[in-house]
C-alpha positions as CSV (number, residue, x, y, z in Angstrom):
1,M,0.0,0.0,0.0
2,L,2.5,2.6,1.1
3,W,5.1,2.0,-1.7
4,R,2.6,3.4,-4.2
5,C,2.0,6.4,-1.9
6,F,5.7,7.2,-2.0
7,T,6.1,6.8,-5.8
8,T,3.1,8.2,-7.6
9,A,-0.4,9.2,-6.8
10,R,-2.0,7.8,-9.9
11,L,-1.3,4.2,-8.8
12,F,-2.4,4.8,-5.3
13,E,-5.9,4.1,-3.7
14,F,-6.2,5.0,0.0
15,R,-8.4,2.8,2.2
16,R,-8.8,3.8,5.8
17,D,-9.2,0.1,6.9
18,T,-5.9,-1.0,5.5
19,F,-4.1,2.1,6.8
20,E,-5.5,1.5,10.4
21,G,-4.4,-2.1,10.0
22,Y,-0.9,-0.9,9.2
23,L,-0.9,1.2,12.3
24,R,-2.1,-1.7,14.5
25,V,0.6,-3.9,13.1
26,N,3.3,-1.4,14.0
27,A,1.8,-1.0,17.5
28,A,1.8,-4.7,18.0
29,F,5.4,-4.9,16.7
30,A,6.5,-2.2,19.2
31,A,4.7,-4.0,22.0
32,A,6.5,-7.3,21.2
33,L,9.9,-5.6,20.8
34,A,9.9,-3.2,23.8
35,P,10.3,-5.9,26.5
36,L,13.2,-7.5,24.6
37,L,15.3,-4.2,24.5
38,Q,18.4,-3.8,26.6
39,P,19.3,-0.2,27.7
40,D,22.2,0.0,25.2
41,D,20.4,-1.5,22.2
42,L,20.0,0.5,19.0
43,V,16.8,0.1,17.2
44,W,17.2,0.4,13.4
45,V,14.0,0.9,11.4
46,H,14.4,0.2,7.8
47,D,11.9,1.3,5.2
48,Y,8.3,2.5,5.0
49,H,6.8,-0.7,6.4
50,L,7.7,0.5,10.0
51,I,7.5,4.3,9.8
52,P,5.2,4.4,12.9
53,L,7.3,2.0,14.9
54,G,9.6,4.7,16.5
55,A,6.5,6.7,17.7
56,E,4.9,3.5,19.0
57,L,8.1,2.6,20.9
58,R,8.3,6.1,22.4
59,K,4.6,5.8,23.5
60,L,5.7,2.7,25.4
61,G,8.4,4.6,27.2
62,V,11.4,3.2,25.2
63,Q,14.3,5.6,25.5
64,N,16.8,3.7,23.3
65,R,18.3,5.4,20.3
66,I,16.2,4.7,17.2
67,G,17.5,5.1,13.6
68,F,15.3,5.3,10.5
69,F,16.4,4.7,6.9
70,P,13.9,5.2,4.1
71,A,15.0,2.8,1.4
72,H,12.5,4.4,-1.1
73,P,12.4,7.8,-2.6
74,V,10.6,10.3,-0.4
75,P,8.6,12.8,-2.4
76,H,10.2,16.2,-1.9
77,D,6.8,17.9,-2.1
78,G,5.4,16.1,1.0
79,G,3.2,14.3,-1.4
80,A,3.1,11.1,0.7
81,D,1.2,12.8,3.5
82,R,-1.2,14.5,1.1
83,R,-2.1,11.1,-0.6
84,L,-3.3,9.8,2.8
85,P,-6.6,11.5,3.6
86,G,-7.1,12.4,7.2
87,T,-3.5,11.5,8.2
88,R,-1.9,14.9,7.9
89,N,1.8,14.7,8.4
90,W,1.7,11.2,9.9
91,S,5.0,10.1,8.2
92,S,6.8,13.2,9.2
93,R,5.6,13.1,12.8
94,S,6.4,9.4,13.1
95,A,9.9,9.7,11.7
96,L,10.7,12.8,13.7
97,T,9.6,11.1,17.0
98,I,12.6,8.7,16.7
């Protein structure tokens, strides 16, 4: 779903239910990961599949360093956020939380 959002709008169809599922999966991933982390562990988030992971870990009180690498082109015009109705700046906010 999100790959198309980051590449071109004409191939993208937003569905709130799949986006909410994406957020739920990231929250579940964070909940499973958080208790396994040691104080000096570095969490490395790679690609758009886990954009919300850093924010979800922070909500759980994780203080570890978190890195994020977007392995896809990020639209310079902020287009990814505009292509997701009702989710204003979610990717920017999520990535900056880490």
